[in-house]
N, C-alpha and C positions, 0 to 999 in steps of 0.2 A: 512576584510569585503567584501563579495561578491558584485560585481557590477552588476546591473540589468537594462535592458532597457525594457520599456513598448512600445508596438506597438499597433496601432489601428487607428480608424477614429479620425481626429482632431476635427470633429464636436461633438464628445463625450468627449470634454476636461474636463468637470466636473467629468465624471466618471474616467478619467485618473488621476485626482487629488485625487480621492478617492483611487484608486489602488496604487498610489504613497505613500500615507499615510499608507495604509495597509502594504505594503512591508517594508517601512522604520521602521514601528513599530515592524517588525520581524527581524530586524538586517541587512537588505540589504542597500547598497548604490545605490539609484535610480539615474542613471546618465542621463537619457533622457526619455521623455514621449510625447505623442501627444499633440500638442497645436496649435491653429489656427494662421495663419499669420495675424498679426495685425499691427497697426500703432505704437505699442510699439517697440522701437529700439531693446531691448534685452528681448524678452518675456520669454525665458527660464532662463535667469539669475536672474530674479525677479519674480518667479512664484506666482500664487495666493495662499494665505494661506487658503482661504475658497471658495467653489464653488459660482459662481454668481458675484464675484467681476469683475470690468471692466478690460478688456484687451486692451482697445482702440478700434478703428474701425477695423473690420475685412476687410482684403483686398480681392479683387476678381481678376481674371486673366486680367480684363480690366484696373486695376491700373498700373501706369507707373513703380513702383518699385516692382511689384509683382514677376517678374522673378528673380530679384536680390536677394530678400529675400528668395524665394523658393530655389534657388541654395545654398544659405548659409545654410538653414535648412537641405537640402539633404547632404551636405558635413559634417555637424556637426553630423547628426544622424547616418550616415554610419560609421563615425570615431568612434562614441561611440559603434556601433554594434561590431566593431573589438576589443573593450576593454572589452566587457561584458562577465561575467561568466554565466549569466542567461538571457534568453529572454522570455518575457511573452507577448503573443498576446491577447489583450483585445478585443476579438471579441464579444462584447455585441450585443444584438438584436437592429436592427436599421431599421426604416421605415417598420416595420412588418416582417422583414426578420430575421429568427433565426440564431444566430451566424454569423452576417454579417462580411465578409472579403472583403475589397475593393482592388483596383488594387495596391495601394502603400503598403498596409499591406501584401498582398501575395508576393510582390516583396521582402519585408524585411524578411519575413519568409523564402522564397527560398534562399536568400543570406546567412542566418545563417545556414540553413540545408546543403547547398553546402560547406560552410566553414568547417563544421564538417567532411564532406565526403572527400574533396579534399585538405584542407589546414591544417589538423591535429588539428583543433579546437576541444574543448571539452565543448561547450556551452550547458548548460541545457536548453532545449526548451519546453515551456509549452504553450498551448492555453486554453482559457477559456472553450470552448465547441466545439463540432463538428458542422460545418456549415450546413445549410439546403441543401438538395439535389438539390434544384433549382439553387444554385450558381455554377458558372463555375469551381470554384476551389475545389468543393467537392471531386471528384474522386482522385485528387492529394493529398489533405490533408488526406483523408481516407487511401491512400496507405502509406503515411509517418507514420501515426499512427500504421498501421499494421506492419510496419518494425521496430517499436519502436524507430524511429528517433526523434519523438516528442511525447508529452504526453498531455492528458487532465489534466488540473490542478485540483488536489484534495485538496480542502481547508482543511488544518489541523485544529484540535482543541486541546485544552489543551496544555500540555507542548510541543507537536509536532509543535505548531504554531510559534515557534521561531527557528532560525537557531541554531543547536547545535554547541557549541564551544569546540574544542578539549581540552583535559586536558593540553596539552603542549603548547597551544596557549598563546601568551603573554597577560598578564592581563593589560588592560588599566588603567592608573592612573585617578583619579577623575578630573573633569574639573577644571582648574585653572581660576581664575577671568581674564576676557579678557582685563581689563583695571585696572589701578591703580587709583581708585576714590579718591576724596578728603577725606583723612582719618584724623580724629580728635582724639587726645589722649583722653581717657575716662575721665581723670581728668578735661578736659576742657568742658565736656558735661554738659549741664544743668541737674541738678539732677532730679530724678523722684519726684513726689509729696510727700512731707514729711508726713508720717502717723501722724494723730492727736492722735490716740490711738494705743498702741501696735505696735510700729515700728518694722520692721523686720531687724535684724542685717545682715550685709553682710557676705557671706560665708567666712570661714577661708581660708587663702592662703595656698597652698600646698608647696610653695617654689620652684616649678618647673617653667620652662619657659611656658608662656601662650599658649593656644590653637592656632595652626597654626602659631606659632612664631610671625612674625612681625605684623600679623593681630589680635593678642590676645586682645589688648585693643583699637582697632581702630573702627571707625564708618564711615558710608557713607550715602549719600543722596539717598534714594531708588527711588526718582522721576527721577534721572538722571543716575543712575547706569546702565551700559550696560553689566553686567555680564550675561553669557549665562544661568545660572541657574534661572534667573528671567525673561527670555524672554517672557514667556506666560502671564505675568502681563500687563494689559492694563494701559494707563496713568491714567484713573480714579481710578483703583484699587491701583496704587502706591500712588496717592494723598491721598486716604483714609487710607492706611497703615501708611503713614507718620504721620497722626494724632495720631495713636496708639503708635508710638515711633519715635519721630522726628529724632533721630540718630540711624540708623539701625546698629546693631552689625555685623561687617564684619566676625567674626568667624562663623556666622551661615551659610554662603554661601556654604561651602563645604558639610554640611549636606543636605542643600536644593538641591544640585547638584546630590545627590544619585538617581540612576534610580528608586528605589522603591518609592521615594518621588515625582520625576518628573511625574510619572504616574498619580498622583492625579490631574494634570491640566486638564484632560479630564473627571473627575468624577464630576457630578453635586451635589451641596449641597442639593437640594430639589427634584431632579429627576422628576420635573414637567415641563420641558422645551420642551416637545416633542408632545404636542397636542394643539389644538386651544382653549382649556379651559383657557390658560394663554397667556398673551402677554408681556413677560418680555423683557425689553429693554437691559438687560445685561445677561451674563452667569456668575453665581457665582459658583466657583469651590471649591472643597475640598482643593486643593493646596493653593488657596488664603486664605481660612478660617484658615487653619493650621498655615500659616505664621502669620496671624493676632493674633491667640491665643498665639503663642510664643512671639510676640512683646508686647502684653499686660502683660504677665507674666514678661518678661524682664524689662519692663518699671517700674513695681512696686517692683520687688525683686532683680534684677541684679544677679539672681541665675541661673547658667547654667543647672543644673540638672532639675530644675522645668521647665525652658524654653524649653529644649529638650523634656521633657515629653509632654509638650503642643504641640510642633511641630509634634511629632509622634503619637499623640492620635488617629488620623484617618488614619494612614498609612495602616491599614488592610481593608479600605473601598473598596469593589468591585465596578464595574460599577453599576450604579443605586442605590448605597448606601442603604438608608433605605428601599427601596422596597424589598431588599433581606432580611431584618429583617421581613418584611411582609411575604415573601416567607417561612421564617423559623418559622412562627407562633409567632413572637416576636414583634407584632405591638405596644404593650402597654409600653414596656420598651426600645425597640430599641437598644439593646446592643449585640445581637448575633454576629454581624460582628466584634466585637472587640477581639474575642478569639485568633486570630492569630497575634496580635500586637507584642508580644514578639518574636515570631518565625521569623517574617519578619525582625525585627531589628537585631536579632542574625545572620540571614543568609545573611545579607547585608554586603559585604566586605568593601564598602565605609564607611558605618556608623560605623561598628565595628572598622575599622582602626582609624577613627577620635575619637571615644570614648576612645580608648586605649591611644591616644596622650594626651587626656584631663584627664586621670586618672579617668574615669567614667565607671561603670559597666553597661552593657545592662539592667540588672534588675532594675537599678535606674531610667531609663527613659522609661520603658516599660508599666508602669501603672500610668497614670496621676491622677487616682482617689485618690492616696495617698497624693496628694498635694492639700489642700483645696483652694488655690488661683487658681489652674487650674480647679478643678472640685469639686462640692459638690451637695447635694440633692436639688431638686426643693422644695420651690421656692427661695432658696438662690441665690446669685449672684457670679459667678465665671467667669474666663477668657473665657472658652468655650461658656458658655451661653451668656455672654456679646457680644462676637464677632459675633456670628451668628445673634443675635438680631440687632446689628448695620448693618452688611453687607447685610443680607436678607432684612431688612427694607429699606435700602438705595438703593441697586442695583435692587431688585426684586419687592417689594411691595409698594414702594414710601410712606413708613410710615413716614419717616423724611428726612431732608436735611443734607448735610455735616456740615453746620453751627450748626444745632441742636446736631449732634453727638459731635462736638467740645465742645459745652456747657456742655453736659452731662459728657463727658470724663474728662474735666478739673475739675469737682467737685468731682471726685472719689478719695478715699484714702483707706488705709487698716485699718479695725476696728476689734474688737473682738466680735464674735457673742455669742449667748446664751450658746453654748457649749465650750466657751473660745477658739475657733479656729479662725484663721485669715480668714477674708472674705472681699472682695471688697465692699465698701459701699459709700454712698453719705454724703457730709458735709452739704448740704442745703436741708431742707425738701421740699420746693416748687419745686426744680429741681427734686428731687426723685419722687414726686407726678406726675409731668408731664411725667417722664420716664415711670412710671408704667401704667398710663392711656393710653398713646400713644401705649405702647407695647401690651396692651390687644387686640387691633385690629389686630396687626401683629400675635400674638399667635393663634388667632382663625383660621388663615389660615392653621396652621399645622395639625389640627385635623378636619377641616371642611369636608363637604361631597365631594367636588371636590378632596381634597387631599387624603382622604381615598380610594375613588374609583380609583384614578390614581395609587397610590402606590400598592394597592392590585392587580390591573390589571397587572401592570408591574411585580410584584412578580409572579403572576400566569403565565404570558407569559414566564418569564425566566425559571420557573419550567417546563413548557410544552416543551420548547426548549431542556432542559436538558433530560427530560424523553423520548424525541423523538430521542435523540442522535445527535442533531445538535450542541449542546453546552455541555460543562461540567463546573464545578466550576472554574477550572483553567483559562478558557477562560475569565471569568469575571475579572481576574487580568492581562490579556494580551491585550484584545481587548478594544477599546474605546466604549463609549456608542453609538455614531453615527455609528460606524462600526457594532456593534451588531444589531442595528436597520436595517441597510442595509441587513444584513444577514437574519434577520427575513423576510424581504420583498422579498428576492430573493432565499430563501432556497428550494422553490418548494412545500412547504406545504400550499395549498390554504386556508384551514380554519384558520390557524394561520396568514398568511400574510394578508388575507382579514380583519380579526379581528383587526390587528394592523393598517391597513389603516383607518378603521372606527374609531378607537381610535384617530388617528391623526386628523381626521376631526371633532371630537366631540366638540361641543360648550356648551353642558349642561350635567348634570348628573341627574340620577333618585335618589330620596331619599324618604323614607317613612317607615311606620310601618310594612308593609308586603312586601314580596318578589314579584317582578314583573316577570311574566312568559315570556318565549321566549326572554329573553335578558340576558346580563351579569349582574347579581345581586348578591351581597354578603353581609353578615353581619360581620362587623369587627370593633373593637374598636381601638382607637389610643391613643398614649401618649399625655397627656395634659401638655402643656408647659406654664409657666407663671413665673413672678418674683415679689417678694415683698422684696426689698433690705433693708439692714440696713441703718440707717441715724443717724446723731448726733442729739439728742434731744436738744431743747433749754434749757439753764441752769435753767430757772425758772420752767420748767416742771419737771426737775430732782429733784429740791429742794422740790417741792410740794409733790413728791412721796417718799421723804426720810423718813425713819422710826424713826430716832433718830436725836437729835440735832447735834451730831458729824458728821453724814453724811451730814446734812444740811450745817454745817459750812465749810466742806471740799469738797463740791459737785464738781465733775468734769464732763465734757461732757460725756454723756452716749450714747452708740449705741443701738438703738431700731429699730424694724420693722416699716416701714412707715405706715403700716396699723394700728398700735397702736397710731399714731399721727394724722392721717387724716381720718375722718369718711367717706368722699366722696370716697377716694381711697379704703377703706375697702369695702364699698358698691359696688363699681364697680368690685372689685375682686370677691366678693361673688356672684354677678350676673353672672359673667363670669363662675365661677365654677358650678353654678346651671344649666347652659345651657346644655341640654342633646343632645348627639349625635344621629342622626337618626339611627334606627336599621338596615335599609337596604340602601345600595347605589349601584349605577351601571350605566351602559350605555344602550342606546336604540339600541344595536345590540347584536346578540347572539354569545356567545363564551363559550365553556365548556372546562376548563383547562384539559390538558392531564394528566392522571395518569401514574404511573411508569409502569403499565401493558399494557398501550396503544401501 
């Protein structure tokens, strides 16, 4: 792994953190970067994970320990310069000066250049941009560029955006759990809710040693597990996921550790986190959602194939997820991004290695639609639909509390639906009724005016970036969403960057029966999401509907849709479905998406 040092003004430390994440995402080991001198004892040992977090009070030359800490930083930084394979000067614009390079930065750049010339070093040297002619260092930097001693960094796109790995390079093994959590034998685990109707039998044993050997039948507590594969999960997310499956199956960790799956931690579930239209208190990721789906399936089936199909069902999600469906003209079904699911699974060395150990074929976990517990048609209830209903409602839209989720979840079991297929359903009609009516408010958010305007705008912006050559589809699987946003704002295309800034500031959307002139206005329909789950009908209701005496004498609990039992629920659902989407939606700023010919 190439070691990289970032140089630049410490006052631009938030930008340094951005570039650090950028290069780490491309396979570099970033060993040093600009950071202000602060009251934190070891600022660089515990760097900020997000821009804007406190670094303590910044020190000035008048502080008593300023010189001591500055000396320590100089020694450490120049030591790291001697170890670096790549040097990147982050000469961002500062104080109105194009490509600002301060005294310390030019000294560091000079040190690396002379190291290559006099000490046999072969450090790759890049600067972000040519500095303004008004800067004292301009002539020298221009001379170095002319001699090809340094280069202007050309931001790569597509597959070139990652460091190529030689064919003969050693292949890293998948991350092992960093600790030995408290593992509990599966036979000691509290069983999943016993199905009242049509219980699912456990999968037959293959007679082989279980998956991952000693972890095959082990469980752990996700709220305390320190395995690196789960590091992006917040404490709130862990507490929620524990509700879905109190005993987390340890065998799942090595699948979660796959790079193709880890990437999903930066992909938003709703793609509506980036404007003033919404004020979400949490970030709900596809990573968290996919683990939740897998845990629901495992909780009810204890079937590894179905569980893995649920875990991988969104592995082909690009940055901005469903907005890419909008870009592809698939706003009403939102399935276009699923087409590469099987390909990504088959091309993942980590995933295929683990599947082979577990005697599972990639084709058995590449299509979650084949498992009705994992997925089924609207308005039926399946693990995927249940999970995003819970997590989006809890983390984003404040539809319900964690205690409500616990109440709903505890009442669920496996029933047989009208087509004699297994389906998750409720045991108590009143709980099912509350679930449906509360969820209608949440569901309206998915195809409301704000959502359709946002998702189509993002889709049009991504297509415009692609048509202009700033991005390609591969980038959407390499770059994070926040990184792509930064690229839009800094790519140099003023119409696009201005439009996106206006989008970020927007607090309202236009909606109406006619198109609004001189603004971004589109006509688009969206997928309508809602749930009318199965529920166990009261015995007396079943008896009354029996057609013969034999059925009446031997009547057993029957699964029916809640809408057939509760008129108020049916009325609420019908009203929801009758609500028409506005024909036109948009924003009060002008943006015309770029065509392929532009």
